[in-house]
LUMTI-784602 format. One record per residue (C-alpha): residue number from 1; residue in one letter; x, y, z. Coordinates in Angstrom, 1 decimal. Each point is the difference from the previous one (the first is absolute). Example, Ala and Ser with C-alpha at 12.3 -4.5 7.8 and 13.67 -1.06 7.14 Angstrom:
2
+-----+---+--------+--------+--------+
:   k : r :     c1 :     c2 :     c3 :
+-----+---+--------+--------+--------+
:   1 : A :   12.3 :   -4.5 :    7.8 :
:   2 : S :    1.4 :    3.4 :   -0.7 :
+-----+---+--------+--------+--------+
! end
This chain:
417
+-----+---+--------+--------+--------+
:   k : r :     c1 :     c2 :     c3 :
+-----+---+--------+--------+--------+
:   1 : M :    0.0 :    0.0 :    0.0 :
:   2 : T :    1.3 :    3.5 :   -0.8 :
:   3 : F :   -0.5 :    2.9 :    2.4 :
:   4 : Q :   -1.4 :    3.2 :   -1.3 :
:   5 : G :    3.3 :    1.8 :    0.5 :
:   6 : D :    1.8 :   -2.5 :   -2.1 :
:   7 : A :   -2.6 :    0.4 :   -2.8 :
:   8 : G :    0.5 :    3.7 :    0.0 :
:   9 : A :    3.8 :   -0.3 :   -0.2 :
:  10 : L :   -0.3 :   -2.5 :   -2.9 :
:  11 : E :   -2.5 :    2.2 :   -1.9 :
:  12 : R :    2.4 :    3.0 :    0.4 :
:  13 : A :    2.9 :   -2.2 :   -1.3 :
:  14 : R :   -2.1 :   -1.1 :   -3.0 :
:  15 : K :   -1.0 :    3.7 :   -0.7 :
:  16 : Y :    3.7 :    1.0 :    0.0 :
:  17 : E :    0.8 :   -2.9 :   -2.4 :
:  18 : R :   -2.8 :    1.2 :   -2.4 :
:  19 : Q :    1.5 :    3.5 :    0.2 :
:  20 : G :    3.5 :   -1.2 :   -0.8 :
:  21 : R :    1.3 :    1.0 :    3.5 :
:  22 : A :    2.0 :   -3.2 :    0.6 :
:  23 : E :    2.0 :    1.2 :    3.0 :
:  24 : E :   -3.1 :    1.0 :    1.9 :
:  25 : A :   -1.7 :   -3.2 :   -1.0 :
:  26 : A :    2.9 :   -2.0 :    1.3 :
:  27 : A :    0.0 :    1.8 :    3.4 :
:  28 : A :   -3.8 :   -0.6 :    0.3 :
:  29 : Y :    0.3 :   -3.7 :   -0.7 :
:  30 : A :    2.9 :   -0.3 :    2.4 :
:  31 : G :   -2.0 :    1.7 :    2.8 :
:  32 : A :   -3.0 :   -2.3 :   -0.7 :
:  33 : A :    2.2 :   -3.1 :    0.1 :
:  34 : E :    1.6 :    1.0 :    3.3 :
:  35 : A :   -3.4 :    0.5 :    1.6 :
:  36 : M :   -1.2 :   -3.4 :   -1.2 :
:  37 : E :    3.2 :   -1.7 :    1.3 :
:  38 : A :   -0.4 :    1.7 :    3.3 :
:  39 : R :   -3.3 :   -1.7 :    0.6 :
:  40 : G :    1.1 :   -3.4 :   -1.5 :
:  41 : D :   -1.8 :    0.1 :   -3.3 :
:  42 : R :    2.9 :   -1.5 :   -2.0 :
:  43 : A :   -2.0 :   -0.8 :   -3.1 :
:  44 : S :   -1.3 :    3.5 :   -0.5 :
:  45 : A :    3.4 :    1.4 :    0.9 :
:  46 : A :    1.7 :   -2.1 :   -2.7 :
:  47 : A :   -2.4 :    1.2 :   -2.6 :
:  48 : A :    0.6 :    3.6 :    1.0 :
:  49 : R :    3.8 :   -0.6 :    0.0 :
:  50 : A :   -0.3 :   -1.4 :   -3.6 :
:  51 : R :   -1.7 :    3.2 :   -1.1 :
:  52 : Y :    2.7 :    1.9 :    1.9 :
:  53 : A :    2.7 :   -1.7 :   -2.0 :
:  54 : R :   -1.8 :    0.8 :   -3.3 :
:  55 : A :   -0.3 :    3.7 :    1.0 :
:  56 : L :    3.7 :    0.1 :    0.9 :
:  57 : A :    0.9 :   -1.4 :   -3.5 :
:  58 : A :   -2.3 :    2.6 :   -1.6 :
:  59 : A :    1.9 :    2.7 :    1.9 :
:  60 : G :    3.3 :   -1.3 :   -1.5 :
:  61 : R :    1.1 :   -1.7 :    3.3 :
:  62 : T :    0.3 :   -3.5 :   -1.6 :
:  63 : G :    2.7 :   -1.2 :    2.4 :
:  64 : E :   -2.1 :    0.6 :    3.0 :
:  65 : A :   -3.1 :   -1.4 :   -1.7 :
:  66 : Q :    1.9 :   -3.3 :   -0.8 :
:  67 : R :    1.1 :   -0.3 :    3.6 :
:  68 : V :   -3.6 :    0.3 :    1.2 :
:  69 : L :   -1.0 :   -2.5 :   -2.6 :
:  70 : D :    2.7 :   -2.5 :    1.1 :
:  71 : V :   -1.3 :    0.1 :    3.6 :
:  72 : L :   -3.5 :   -0.6 :   -1.1 :
:  73 : D :    1.0 :   -2.8 :   -2.2 :
:  74 : R :    1.7 :   -1.8 :    2.8 :
:  75 : A :   -3.3 :    0.1 :    2.0 :
:  76 : A :   -2.3 :   -0.7 :   -2.9 :
:  77 : A :   -0.5 :   -3.7 :    0.8 :
:  78 : S :   -1.8 :    0.9 :    3.2 :
:  79 : L :   -2.4 :    2.5 :   -1.6 :
:  80 : P :   -3.5 :   -0.7 :   -1.3 :
:  81 : A :   -0.3 :   -0.8 :   -3.8 :
:  82 : G :   -1.6 :    3.3 :   -0.8 :
:  83 : V :    2.8 :    2.0 :    1.7 :
:  84 : R :    2.6 :   -2.1 :   -1.9 :
:  85 : A :   -1.8 :    0.8 :   -3.3 :
:  86 : G :    0.1 :    3.7 :    0.8 :
:  87 : L :    3.7 :   -0.2 :    0.9 :
:  88 : D :    0.7 :   -1.6 :   -3.4 :
:  89 : A :   -1.9 :    2.8 :   -1.7 :
:  90 : Q :    1.9 :    2.8 :    1.8 :
:  91 : A :    3.3 :   -1.9 :   -0.4 :
:  92 : A :   -0.4 :    0.1 :   -3.8 :
:  93 : H :   -0.1 :    3.8 :    0.1 :
:  94 : V :    3.0 :    0.2 :    2.4 :
:  95 : L :    2.1 :   -2.4 :   -2.1 :
:  96 : A :   -0.9 :    1.7 :   -3.3 :
:  97 : A :    1.1 :    3.4 :    1.5 :
:  98 : A :    3.3 :   -1.6 :    0.9 :
:  99 : G :    0.5 :   -1.3 :   -3.5 :
: 100 : R :   -0.6 :   -3.6 :    0.9 :
: 101 : T :   -2.6 :   -0.4 :   -2.7 :
: 102 : G :    0.0 :   -3.8 :   -0.4 :
: 103 : E :   -0.5 :   -0.5 :    3.8 :
: 104 : A :   -2.7 :    2.6 :    0.0 :
: 105 : A :   -1.9 :   -1.8 :   -2.8 :
: 106 : R :    0.1 :   -3.2 :    2.0 :
: 107 : R :   -1.3 :    1.6 :    3.1 :
: 108 : A :   -2.8 :    1.7 :   -1.9 :
: 109 : W :   -0.9 :   -3.3 :   -1.6 :
: 110 : A :   -0.1 :   -1.7 :    3.4 :
: 111 : A :   -2.2 :    2.8 :    1.3 :
: 112 : M :   -2.4 :   -0.6 :   -2.9 :
: 113 : S :   -0.2 :   -3.7 :    0.8 :
: 114 : A :   -0.5 :    0.5 :    3.7 :
: 115 : F :   -2.7 :    2.7 :   -0.4 :
: 116 : G :   -1.8 :   -2.3 :   -2.5 :
: 117 : A :    0.1 :   -2.9 :    2.4 :
: 118 : S :   -1.6 :    2.3 :    2.7 :
: 119 : Q :   -2.8 :    1.1 :   -2.4 :
: 120 : D :    1.2 :    3.6 :   -0.3 :
: 121 : P :   -0.3 :    0.5 :   -3.8 :
: 122 : K :    0.7 :    3.7 :    0.0 :
: 123 : R :    3.3 :   -0.2 :    1.7 :
: 124 : A :    0.9 :   -3.2 :   -1.9 :
: 125 : G :   -0.6 :    1.9 :   -3.3 :
: 126 : A :    2.1 :    3.0 :    1.1 :
: 127 : A :    2.9 :   -2.3 :    1.0 :
: 128 : G :   -0.3 :   -1.9 :   -3.3 :
: 129 : V :    0.2 :    3.2 :   -2.1 :
: 130 : H :    3.0 :    1.2 :    2.1 :
: 131 : A :    1.7 :   -3.4 :   -0.5 :
: 132 : A :   -0.6 :    0.2 :   -3.8 :
: 133 : R :    1.6 :    3.5 :   -0.2 :
: 134 : L :    2.9 :   -1.1 :    2.1 :
: 135 : I :    0.6 :   -3.1 :   -2.2 :
: 136 : L :    0.0 :    2.2 :   -3.1 :
: 137 : K :    2.5 :    2.4 :    1.6 :
: 138 : D :    2.3 :   -2.8 :    1.2 :
: 139 : A :   -0.1 :   -2.3 :   -3.1 :
: 140 : G :   -0.9 :    2.3 :   -2.8 :
: 141 : P :   -2.8 :   -0.7 :   -2.5 :
: 142 : R :    1.4 :   -3.1 :   -1.6 :
: 143 : G :    1.3 :   -1.6 :    3.3 :
: 144 : A :   -3.3 :    0.8 :    1.7 :
: 145 : L :   -2.3 :   -1.9 :   -2.4 :
: 146 : R :    0.1 :   -3.4 :    1.8 :
: 147 : P :   -0.4 :    1.3 :    3.6 :
: 148 : L :   -2.7 :    2.4 :   -1.1 :
: 149 : R :   -2.0 :   -2.9 :   -1.6 :
: 150 : E :    0.5 :   -2.0 :    3.2 :
: 151 : L :   -1.1 :    2.9 :    2.2 :
: 152 : L :   -3.1 :    0.6 :   -2.2 :
: 153 : A :   -0.9 :   -3.7 :    0.3 :
: 154 : Q :   -0.2 :    0.4 :    3.8 :
: 155 : M :   -2.3 :    3.0 :   -0.1 :
: 156 : P :   -3.8 :   -0.4 :   -0.1 :
: 157 : P :   -1.2 :    0.8 :   -3.6 :
: 158 : G :   -1.8 :    3.3 :   -0.5 :
: 159 : G :    0.3 :    3.0 :    2.2 :
: 160 : E :    2.1 :    3.1 :   -0.3 :
: 161 : A :    3.2 :   -1.5 :    1.3 :
: 162 : Y :   -0.1 :   -2.9 :   -2.3 :
: 163 : G :   -0.6 :    2.3 :   -2.9 :
: 164 : Q :    3.0 :    2.2 :    0.9 :
: 165 : V :    2.4 :   -3.0 :    0.2 :
: 166 : A :   -1.4 :   -1.4 :   -3.2 :
: 167 : K :    0.7 :    3.3 :   -1.7 :
: 168 : L :    3.6 :    0.1 :    1.3 :
: 169 : L :    0.4 :   -3.5 :   -1.3 :
: 170 : A :   -1.5 :    0.9 :   -3.4 :
: 171 : D :    2.3 :    3.1 :   -0.3 :
: 172 : A :    3.0 :   -2.1 :    0.8 :
: 173 : E :   -0.9 :   -2.6 :   -2.6 :
: 174 : R :   -0.4 :    2.7 :   -2.7 :
: 175 : R :    3.4 :    1.5 :    0.7 :
: 176 : P :    2.3 :   -0.8 :   -2.9 :
: 177 : D :    3.2 :   -2.0 :    0.4 :
: 178 : R :    2.3 :    3.1 :    0.4 :
: 179 : D :    0.8 :    2.6 :    2.6 :
: 180 : H :   -0.2 :    3.1 :   -2.1 :
: 181 : D :   -2.5 :    1.9 :   -2.2 :
: 182 : I :   -2.9 :   -1.2 :    2.2 :
: 183 : L :   -2.5 :    1.8 :    2.2 :
: 184 : V :    0.5 :   -0.9 :    3.7 :
: 185 : T :   -2.4 :    1.3 :    2.6 :
: 186 : D :    0.6 :   -0.4 :    3.7 :
: 187 : P :   -3.3 :   -1.0 :    1.6 :
: 188 : D :    1.1 :    1.8 :    3.2 :
: 189 : G :    1.1 :    3.2 :   -1.8 :
: 190 : A :   -1.8 :    3.2 :   -0.9 :
: 191 : A :   -2.9 :   -0.7 :   -2.3 :
: 192 : W :   -1.8 :    3.3 :   -0.2 :
: 193 : G :    0.4 :    3.7 :    0.9 :
: 194 : R :    2.8 :    2.6 :   -0.4 :
: 195 : L :    2.9 :   -2.3 :    0.9 :
: 196 : A :   -1.2 :   -2.8 :   -2.4 :
: 197 : A :   -0.4 :    2.5 :   -2.8 :
: 198 : A :    3.4 :    1.4 :    0.6 :
: 199 : L :    1.6 :   -3.5 :    0.2 :
: 200 : A :   -1.6 :   -0.8 :   -3.4 :
: 201 : V :    2.0 :    2.8 :   -1.5 :
: 202 : G :    3.0 :   -2.3 :    0.6 :
: 203 : A :   -1.7 :   -3.0 :   -1.4 :
: 204 : H :    2.0 :   -0.1 :   -3.3 :
: 205 : L :    3.2 :   -0.9 :    1.8 :
: 206 : A :   -1.8 :   -2.3 :    2.5 :
: 207 : V :   -1.5 :   -2.0 :   -2.9 :
: 208 : G :    3.4 :   -0.1 :   -1.7 :
: 209 : N :    1.7 :   -1.3 :    3.1 :
: 210 : G :   -2.8 :   -2.4 :    1.1 :
: 211 : V :   -0.5 :    1.7 :    3.4 :
: 212 : A :   -3.3 :    1.1 :    1.7 :
: 213 : W :   -1.0 :    3.4 :   -1.3 :
: 214 : N :   -2.1 :    0.9 :    3.1 :
: 215 : T :    2.5 :   -0.4 :    2.8 :
: 216 : L :    3.3 :    1.6 :    1.0 :
: 217 : A :    1.5 :   -2.5 :    2.4 :
: 218 : G :    1.7 :   -2.9 :   -1.7 :
: 219 : D :    0.6 :   -3.6 :    1.1 :
: 220 : D :    2.8 :   -1.3 :    2.2 :
: 221 : G :    2.5 :    0.0 :   -2.8 :
: 222 : S :   -0.8 :    3.3 :   -1.6 :
: 223 : S :    2.2 :    2.1 :    2.4 :
: 224 : R :    3.3 :   -1.2 :   -1.4 :
: 225 : D :   -1.3 :   -0.2 :   -3.6 :
: 226 : D :   -1.2 :    3.6 :    0.1 :
: 227 : R :    3.3 :    1.3 :    1.5 :
: 228 : V :    1.8 :   -1.8 :   -2.9 :
: 229 : L :   -2.4 :    1.5 :   -2.5 :
: 230 : L :    0.3 :    3.5 :    1.3 :
: 231 : E :    3.8 :   -0.1 :    0.0 :
: 232 : R :    0.3 :   -1.8 :   -3.4 :
: 233 : D :   -2.6 :    2.1 :   -2.0 :
: 234 : W :   -0.1 :    3.3 :    1.9 :
: 235 : G :    3.3 :    0.3 :    1.9 :
: 236 : I :   -1.9 :    0.3 :    3.3 :
: 237 : T :    1.7 :   -1.3 :    3.1 :
: 238 : D :   -1.5 :    2.0 :    2.8 :
: 239 : T :   -3.0 :    2.1 :    1.0 :
: 240 : E :    1.4 :    3.3 :   -1.3 :
: 241 : G :    0.5 :   -1.5 :   -3.5 :
: 242 : W :   -3.5 :   -1.5 :    0.1 :
: 243 : R :   -1.5 :    3.3 :    0.9 :
: 244 : E :    1.9 :    1.8 :   -2.8 :
: 245 : Q :   -1.3 :   -2.4 :   -2.6 :
: 246 : M :   -3.5 :    0.0 :    1.4 :
: 247 : D :   -0.2 :    3.8 :   -0.1 :
: 248 : A :    1.2 :    0.0 :   -3.6 :
: 249 : L :   -2.7 :   -2.5 :   -0.9 :
: 250 : L :   -2.8 :    1.8 :    1.8 :
: 251 : D :    1.0 :    3.3 :   -1.7 :
: 252 : A :    0.2 :   -1.8 :   -3.4 :
: 253 : R :    3.7 :    0.9 :   -0.3 :
: 254 : N :    1.5 :   -3.4 :   -0.6 :
: 255 : S :   -0.9 :   -0.3 :   -3.6 :
: 256 : D :    1.7 :    2.0 :   -2.8 :
: 257 : P :   -1.6 :    3.5 :    0.2 :
: 258 : A :    0.4 :    0.3 :   -3.8 :
: 259 : I :   -2.9 :   -2.5 :   -0.5 :
: 260 : Q :   -2.5 :    2.2 :    1.8 :
: 261 : M :    1.3 :    3.1 :   -1.6 :
: 262 : V :   -0.6 :   -1.6 :   -3.4 :
: 263 : L :   -3.5 :   -1.1 :    0.9 :
: 264 : D :   -0.9 :    3.4 :    1.4 :
: 265 : R :    0.9 :    1.7 :   -3.3 :
: 266 : R :   -2.7 :   -1.9 :   -1.9 :
: 267 : G :   -3.4 :    1.8 :   -0.2 :
: 268 : R :   -3.3 :   -1.7 :   -0.7 :
: 269 : G :   -0.4 :   -0.6 :   -3.7 :
: 270 : T :    3.6 :    1.0 :   -0.7 :
: 271 : D :    1.6 :   -1.9 :   -2.9 :
: 272 : R :    3.5 :   -1.5 :    0.2 :
: 273 : R :    1.7 :    2.9 :   -1.8 :
: 274 : A :   -1.6 :    2.6 :    2.3 :
: 275 : W :    1.0 :   -2.0 :    3.0 :
: 276 : E :    3.6 :   -0.3 :   -1.1 :
: 277 : D :    0.1 :    3.8 :   -0.7 :
: 278 : A :   -1.3 :    0.7 :    3.5 :
: 279 : I :    2.7 :   -2.2 :    1.5 :
: 280 : V :    2.7 :    1.7 :   -2.0 :
: 281 : A :   -1.3 :    3.5 :    1.0 :
: 282 : W :   -0.1 :   -1.0 :    3.7 :
: 283 : C :    3.6 :   -1.2 :   -0.2 :
: 284 : R :    1.4 :    3.0 :   -1.9 :
: 285 : E :   -1.6 :    2.4 :    2.5 :
: 286 : R :    2.2 :   -1.7 :    2.5 :
: 287 : D :    3.2 :   -0.2 :   -2.1 :
: 288 : I :    0.0 :   -3.8 :    0.0 :
: 289 : A :    2.7 :   -1.5 :   -2.1 :
: 290 : E :   -1.0 :   -1.2 :   -3.5 :
: 291 : P :    0.9 :   -3.7 :    0.6 :
: 292 : T :   -2.3 :    0.0 :    3.0 :
: 293 : V :   -2.7 :    1.7 :   -2.0 :
: 294 : R :    0.2 :   -2.8 :   -2.6 :
: 295 : E :   -0.2 :   -2.6 :    2.7 :
: 296 : V :   -3.2 :    1.3 :    1.5 :
: 297 : V :   -1.6 :    0.5 :   -3.4 :
: 298 : E :    0.8 :   -3.7 :   -0.7 :
: 299 : L :   -1.6 :   -0.8 :    3.4 :
: 300 : S :   -3.3 :    1.4 :   -1.2 :
: 301 : G :    0.1 :   -2.5 :   -2.9 :
: 302 : T :    0.7 :   -2.8 :    2.4 :
: 303 : V :   -3.0 :    1.0 :    2.0 :
: 304 : L :   -2.2 :   -0.1 :   -3.1 :
: 305 : R :    1.2 :   -3.5 :   -0.9 :
: 306 : Y :   -0.8 :   -1.2 :    3.6 :
: 307 : E :   -3.4 :    1.6 :    0.0 :
: 308 : A :   -0.8 :   -1.6 :   -3.4 :
: 309 : R :    0.9 :   -3.4 :    1.5 :
: 310 : F :   -1.9 :    0.7 :    3.2 :
: 311 : R :   -3.1 :    0.7 :   -2.0 :
: 312 : A :    0.4 :   -3.2 :   -2.0 :
: 313 : D :    0.5 :   -2.0 :    3.2 :
: 314 : G :   -2.8 :    1.6 :    2.0 :
: 315 : L :    2.2 :    2.0 :    2.4 :
: 316 : L :   -1.6 :    3.2 :   -1.5 :
: 317 : P :   -3.4 :    0.5 :   -1.6 :
: 318 : P :    0.0 :    0.6 :   -3.8 :
: 319 : D :    0.4 :    3.8 :    0.4 :
: 320 : G :    2.0 :   -0.1 :    3.2 :
: 321 : R :    3.5 :    1.3 :    0.8 :
: 322 : V :    2.2 :    0.4 :    3.1 :
: 323 : E :    0.0 :    3.3 :    1.7 :
: 324 : S :    2.4 :   -0.8 :    2.9 :
: 325 : V :    2.5 :   -2.6 :    1.0 :
: 326 : Y :   -0.1 :    1.1 :    3.7 :
: 327 : G :   -1.9 :   -3.2 :    0.7 :
: 328 : Y :    3.2 :   -2.0 :   -0.5 :
: 329 : D :    1.5 :    1.7 :    3.0 :
: 330 : F :   -3.1 :   -0.1 :    2.1 :
: 331 : G :   -0.5 :   -3.8 :   -0.7 :
: 332 : R :    3.6 :   -0.7 :    1.0 :
: 333 : A :   -0.4 :    2.2 :    3.2 :
: 334 : V :   -2.6 :   -2.4 :    1.3 :
: 335 : N :    2.4 :   -2.9 :   -0.5 :
: 336 : M :    2.9 :    2.0 :    1.5 :
: 337 : A :   -2.1 :    0.4 :    3.1 :
: 338 : R :   -0.5 :   -3.8 :    0.2 :
: 339 : W :    3.7 :   -0.7 :   -0.6 :
: 340 : G :    1.1 :    2.7 :    2.5 :
: 341 : L :   -2.3 :   -1.4 :    2.7 :
: 342 : N :    1.2 :   -3.6 :   -0.5 :
: 343 : A :    3.6 :    1.1 :   -0.1 :
: 344 : G :   -0.3 :    1.8 :    3.3 :
: 345 : Y :    0.6 :    3.5 :   -1.5 :
: 346 : C :   -3.4 :    1.3 :    1.1 :
: 347 : D :   -2.9 :   -1.0 :    2.4 :
: 348 : A :   -3.5 :   -1.0 :   -1.0 :
: 349 : E :   -1.4 :    3.5 :    0.6 :
: 350 : E :    2.5 :    1.7 :   -2.2 :
: 351 : A :   -0.5 :   -2.6 :   -2.8 :
: 352 : E :   -3.7 :    0.4 :    0.1 :
: 353 : K :    0.3 :    3.8 :   -0.1 :
: 354 : C :    2.2 :   -0.3 :   -3.1 :
: 355 : V :   -2.5 :   -2.3 :   -1.7 :
: 356 : L :   -2.9 :    2.3 :    0.6 :
: 357 : T :    2.0 :    3.0 :   -1.3 :
: 358 : A :    0.9 :   -2.0 :   -3.2 :
: 359 : G :   -3.7 :   -0.9 :   -0.5 :
: 360 : H :   -1.2 :    3.5 :    0.6 :
: 361 : R :    2.5 :    1.5 :   -2.5 :
: 362 : A :   -0.8 :   -2.6 :   -2.7 :
: 363 : H :   -3.7 :    0.8 :    0.4 :
: 364 : Q :    0.7 :    3.7 :   -0.5 :
: 365 : V :    1.9 :   -0.7 :   -3.3 :
: 366 : Y :   -2.2 :   -2.7 :   -1.7 :
: 367 : A :   -3.7 :   -0.4 :   -0.5 :
: 368 : S :   -0.2 :   -3.9 :   -0.1 :
: 369 : W :    1.8 :   -3.2 :    0.7 :
: 370 : R :    0.5 :   -0.3 :   -3.8 :
: 371 : E :    1.6 :    3.4 :   -0.3 :
: 372 : F :    2.2 :   -0.7 :    2.9 :
: 373 : S :    1.1 :   -3.4 :   -1.4 :
: 374 : A :    0.9 :    1.5 :   -3.3 :
: 375 : G :    2.1 :    2.7 :    1.6 :
: 376 : Y :    1.7 :   -2.6 :    2.3 :
: 377 : V :    0.8 :   -2.3 :   -2.9 :
: 378 : L :    1.3 :    2.8 :   -2.3 :
: 379 : G :    2.3 :    1.2 :    2.8 :
: 380 : R :    1.3 :   -3.5 :    0.5 :
: 381 : M :    0.5 :   -0.6 :   -3.8 :
: 382 : L :    2.0 :    3.3 :   -0.4 :
: 383 : R :    2.2 :   -1.1 :    2.8 :
: 384 : F :    0.7 :   -3.6 :   -1.0 :
: 385 : D :   -1.5 :   -1.1 :   -3.3 :
: 386 : E :    1.6 :    2.6 :   -2.3 :
: 387 : G :   -2.6 :   -0.5 :   -2.8 :
: 388 : E :    0.6 :   -3.7 :   -0.4 :
: 389 : F :   -3.4 :   -1.3 :    1.2 :
: 390 : G :    1.8 :   -2.9 :    1.6 :
: 391 : E :   -0.3 :   -1.8 :    3.3 :
: 392 : W :   -0.5 :    3.2 :    2.0 :
: 393 : Y :   -2.9 :    0.9 :   -2.2 :
: 394 : E :   -1.6 :   -3.5 :   -0.1 :
: 395 : R :    0.1 :   -0.3 :    3.8 :
: 396 : S :   -1.3 :    3.5 :    0.6 :
: 397 : L :   -2.9 :   -0.8 :   -2.4 :
: 398 : T :   -0.7 :   -3.2 :    1.8 :
: 399 : G :   -0.1 :    1.9 :    3.3 :
: 400 : H :   -2.4 :    2.5 :   -1.4 :
: 401 : R :   -2.3 :   -2.7 :   -1.4 :
: 402 : V :    0.0 :   -1.9 :    3.3 :
: 403 : L :   -1.0 :    3.2 :    1.9 :
: 404 : A :   -2.5 :    1.2 :   -2.6 :
: 405 : E :   -1.7 :   -3.4 :   -0.5 :
: 406 : D :    0.3 :   -2.2 :    3.0 :
: 407 : P :   -3.3 :    0.1 :    2.0 :
: 408 : G :    2.0 :    0.0 :    3.2 :
: 409 : S :    2.1 :    3.0 :   -1.0 :
: 410 : P :   -0.2 :    3.1 :    2.2 :
: 411 : W :   -0.3 :    2.0 :   -3.3 :
: 412 : R :   -3.3 :   -1.9 :   -0.7 :
: 413 : R :   -1.4 :    0.3 :    3.5 :
: 414 : M :    0.9 :    3.6 :    1.0 :
: 415 : A :   -0.8 :    3.2 :   -1.8 :
: 416 : W :    2.9 :    2.2 :   -0.9 :
: 417 : G :    0.6 :    2.7 :    2.6 :
+-----+---+--------+--------+--------+
! end
């Protein structure tokens, strides 16, 4: 039996959890557990301690959370079956926060089985969905197929939880046998709202690299990989270097400024000759050397060739053209935030702030996902493809088509801006 004071403390703790106030939730759960222990209610105290451990993990105190969990596990044999099931459910969250994803999946699965045996379908379903997500995170889509099928076979058919796990399995089965040029969505990541829309601005690179577009934190191995990537491709080895590159991307200063200058000289309805004349006039007003003038005039021709190919391949509508390549910098800024966070060069709050800024600036420049995508791809082509329409172009076109056509794409599910 739970005293009224305990019920009040537990309700406060749950309220703090719902509000994201993990430290206060942990303190409230600890206080409730101590009161229960003082009057000898070991079972209720153990349940409160398990929630305390989860709140500690949510607050980033994973070491303390695991120590609390270890104490509870040693006493688990003497606890009622329902309390042991709850302990497994909370342990799954603690272990996942600590990066022990495989163990977390097993504890969530055990919780599902125990809740099912005790005729608690709601908690069994929640534990089953959590187990499925952890299995995917631990094993990856292809490695998760067999355990997901086994998990689904142990769930009662029908119901919301069964449907969620069935969808996760179906998505894993549809994933092609490669780790790049595919849409990956983290079921625990941002799905709607400002942050999700801003993260979707970085979806071109996420699709190209086969990583989840809607989350910033990577898996256990991403920390070292992202440090290597930043040093190899960007020359970044510390927080200062990361911040410098991030600021350049957010200000659209990383790409060659000549590209945007050339695009800005083209007026609506202007033919090629008039466009070239406008570029030459702009350059001569600034005493730019003739070899450079010839280069930027040639650049306008390159832009026209890409736009013609974009229209043929569906990147642009029949009468469309690219007004800005700033999207290439904004899209990379989203991914720079992800890499910086996983490399330890910024914290989660700073990474999210940078993503939101990139999304906001992209929405100020472009009027649709399609316009943004064309600007992003043109910027990328002028950096790497050099008019060859080779692998850089083919993969960028693949990424565009995935994002424009896949029913699960954020570009299909969220309106621009």
